[in-house]
C-alpha positions in Angstrom: -162.0 -184.3 95.3 -165.6 -183.2 93.7 -166.4 -187.5 93.9 -165.4 -187.1 97.4 -167.5 -183.6 98.3 -170.4 -184.9 96.9 -170.1 -188.2 98.9 -169.0 -187.0 102.4 -172.3 -184.4 101.8 -174.6 -186.9 100.6 -173.6 -189.5 103.3 -174.1 -187.1 106.1 -177.6 -185.7 104.9 -178.8 -189.1 104.7 -177.3 -190.2 108.0 -178.8 -186.4 109.7 -182.5 -187.9 108.2 -182.7 -191.4 109.4 -181.5 -190.0 112.7 -178.4 -192.1 113.2 -177.5 -190.5 116.3 -179.2 -192.5 119.0 -175.8 -193.1 121.0 -172.4 -192.3 120.7 -171.2 -195.1 118.1 -173.9 -193.7 115.7 -172.1 -190.4 115.5 -168.8 -192.0 114.7 -169.4 -191.8 110.6 -171.2 -187.9 110.9 -168.1 -187.1 113.1 -165.8 -188.4 110.6 -167.5 -186.4 107.8 -167.8 -183.4 109.2 -163.9 -183.8 110.3 -163.0 -184.7 106.8 -165.3 -181.7 105.4 -163.0 -179.3 107.6 -159.9 -181.1 106.3 -160.6 -180.6 103.0 -161.4 -177.1 103.1 -158.4 -176.4 105.2 -156.9 -178.0 102.1 -158.3 -175.5 99.6 -157.2 -172.7 101.5 -153.4 -174.1 102.0 -152.6 -176.8 99.4 -149.8 -178.2 101.6 -148.2 -181.5 102.1 -149.6 -181.4 105.6 -153.1 -181.1 104.5 -153.0 -184.2 101.8 -151.3 -186.2 104.5 -153.4 -185.7 106.8 -156.6 -186.5 104.4 -155.2 -189.6 103.6 -154.6 -190.5 107.3 -158.7 -189.4 107.6 -159.5 -191.6 104.5 -157.7 -194.8 106.4 -159.9 -194.1 110.2 -162.7 -194.0 107.5 -161.6 -197.3 106.1 -161.6 -198.6 109.8 -164.7 -197.0 110.5 -166.6 -198.6 108.2 -165.1 -201.8 109.0 -166.1 -201.2 112.8 -169.8 -200.1 111.6 -170.7 -203.4 109.9 -169.5 -205.8 113.0 -172.1 -203.4 114.4 -174.8 -203.1 112.6 -174.0 -207.4 112.2 -174.2 -207.8 115.9 -177.0 -205.6 116.2 -179.4 -207.8 114.2 -177.8 -210.7 115.2 -178.3 -210.0 119.2 -181.9 -209.0 118.2 -182.5 -212.4 116.3 -181.1 -214.2 119.5 -183.3 -212.5 121.8 -186.5 -213.9 119.2 -185.0 -217.2 118.7 -182.1 -218.1 121.2 -181.4 -221.5 119.6 -180.4 -220.0 116.2 -176.9 -220.4 115.3 -174.8 -221.1 112.1 -175.9 -220.1 108.8 -179.1 -219.3 109.4 -178.6 -216.8 112.6 -175.4 -214.9 109.8 -178.1 -215.0 106.6 -181.0 -214.1 108.8 -178.6 -210.9 110.6 -177.6 -209.9 107.7 -181.2 -209.3 106.0 -182.3 -208.0 109.3 -183.6 -204.6 109.9 -180.4 -202.5 110.5 -178.5 -202.5 107.3 -175.5 -204.3 107.5 -173.3 -203.3 104.5 -174.7 -199.4 104.4 -171.4 -199.0 106.5 -169.5 -199.8 103.5 -170.0 -196.3 102.1 -167.4 -195.0 105.0 -164.8 -197.3 103.1 -166.0 -196.4 100.0 -165.1 -193.0 100.3 -161.9 -193.9 102.3 -160.9 -195.4 99.1 -162.1 -192.5 97.0 -160.0 -189.8 99.2 -156.9 -191.7 98.9 -157.6 -192.4 95.2 -157.3 -189.0 95.0 -154.4 -188.3 96.8 -152.5 -190.8 95.5 -149.7 -188.7 93.6 -151.0 -185.3 94.4 -148.6 -182.8 93.7 -148.0 -181.8 97.0 -146.4 -185.0 97.7 -143.7 -184.2 95.3 -140.1 -183.4 96.8 -138.1 -181.5 94.4 -135.7 -183.6 92.4 -138.5 -186.6 92.2 -140.6 -188.1 88.9 -141.9 -186.9 87.4 -139.1 -184.5 86.4 -140.3 -180.7 85.8 -139.9 -179.1 82.9 -137.2 -176.9 83.9 -135.1 -180.3 85.3 -134.5 -181.1 81.7 -131.6 -180.3 79.4 
């Protein structure tokens, strides 16, 4: 959980310093990170199955937002390149767009954070039901 909190905090600080809030779509990662931090605080207070499941759902949304952000960054770069050179296409357009001013792979951070959150929740004790594996010491005879 510490790795997740550190990653979330560092990412939101970086986004704010980069003024990543020019339009609505740029607020998506900031809002998701704020929501995830709130959920993690709720889990710290009430370590329950519901909070773990909510965090898991949020982490899946993080992965989706990372994929969407990657597409939006690429599309923004490609649109810019096509404004300059309307005839650009194929590999040239792709490679130029990938190396454009907007970092195409930066939203992958959201995917990474989502995977860290899901890994943290995997096998979380709050998800265990009575009588399930692994048995507790009181279950053995």
